N, C-alpha and C positions, 0 to 999 in steps of 0.2 A: 530263633534265628531271623534274624532280621534281613533283608534282602529288595529284589525289584516286587515281589510279590507285595510288603508293607506299603509300598508307593502306589500301587496301584490300589489299596483298596481303602486308605487312609488320606482324602484330601488334604485336611491339615498338614501330615506328614510330608506330602509330595510337596507343599506350597513352602514348607521350613527349609526343604533341601534346596528350592530350587532359591529361597531367599539366600543362601550362603553361597550358593553356586553362583549367583550373579553377582553379589560382594564380592569375592572372590575373584573372578575374573574381572571386574572393575580394578581392582587393588593390584592385581598381576600386570596389567596393564598400565598402569599409573607409575609401576616401579620400572617396567620395559622403556618405558619414554626417554627418563634421561639416560637411565643404561646404555640403550642403543644409542643414541649420541654421542655420548663419552666412547663407546665401542667403535664405531662409524671416526670419530676422531684419532682414537688410540692404534684404530688400522692403518690410515692415512700417515702415522707417524711414524708407525714399525715397516711402513712398504720402503722404505730410504734404510731399513735395520739392518745389521746381518746378524747371526745366530746369535753371538754372542751379546750384541744389545737385546736381543728379545730375552732372552732369558735373564740379563740385568732388569727389565723394564716389570718381567715376572716375578723378581724376588722384592719390586718394592709393595708392601702390605697394601696400599691402600691401591694398585692396580689389581693384585689378586683375589683381595675384598670385593672388590667393584664388580671380578668376572665372575666370581663365585654366584655374588647376590644375582647378577645377569641371566648367569646359565639357569640358578633356581627358579629364577621368575619365569622363565621364558618356557621351560619342562611342566611346570605347573600350569601356566600359561594355555602351552600345547593339551596338556592333558583334559584341560577344562573343554575346551575346543572340538576335540576329538570324540568325546564324549556326546557335548550336542548336537555334532555331525551323526556320529550312532544313535540317538533315541528321535533326528529326526528319518533314520531311512531304515532302522530294524524296526520291525513291529513284533516279534518271536521274544516272550517274557524270558525265556532259557537263554537265548543266544545273548540280549541286550546284556544280562547278565555277565558272560564272559566275555565278549566284547569289551565289557567297561572294564573288567578287571586285567584283561589282557593289557589296553590303553596303559591303565594305572603300572601295573606290572614294569612294561614296558619304559614309561616315563621317569619312573623311580629310579631303574638298571642306570638308563642311560644319563640322568641328574648324579647319580653317585660314582660316576664313570669318570662324567666331566669333573668334578668338584674332586674328586683323588686328584684325576692328572693337574688340575691349578693347582690343590696343595705341592705335589711334587715338582712341580715348574717353579712354584714358588721357596722352597727350601733346597733346590739345587743352585 
């Protein structure tokens, strides 16, 4: 079984895990930049819209896809950031493992719920 203990005793495994984490965090940040700009302009546009216009906006495939990409990248980036904060402040290996697991489960559940609701809005 692999877990936090494997990373403690194998410096090469720890280095590889950190490398993937670093690249994933940078990739999600790069994805979040244009999608956040798009979201801000979309929210400005939707601030004058009524309910029907908002639903019609979500029904456009490009908007639904960009919103799903934004939400997915956001929760992935959030999960990576929370894990780094946990690693910085939690020293007990077992607690560290459970907090990492909890953060991942929470971000996955929130991401799935968000994308599901985007799909529901897009199809309505």
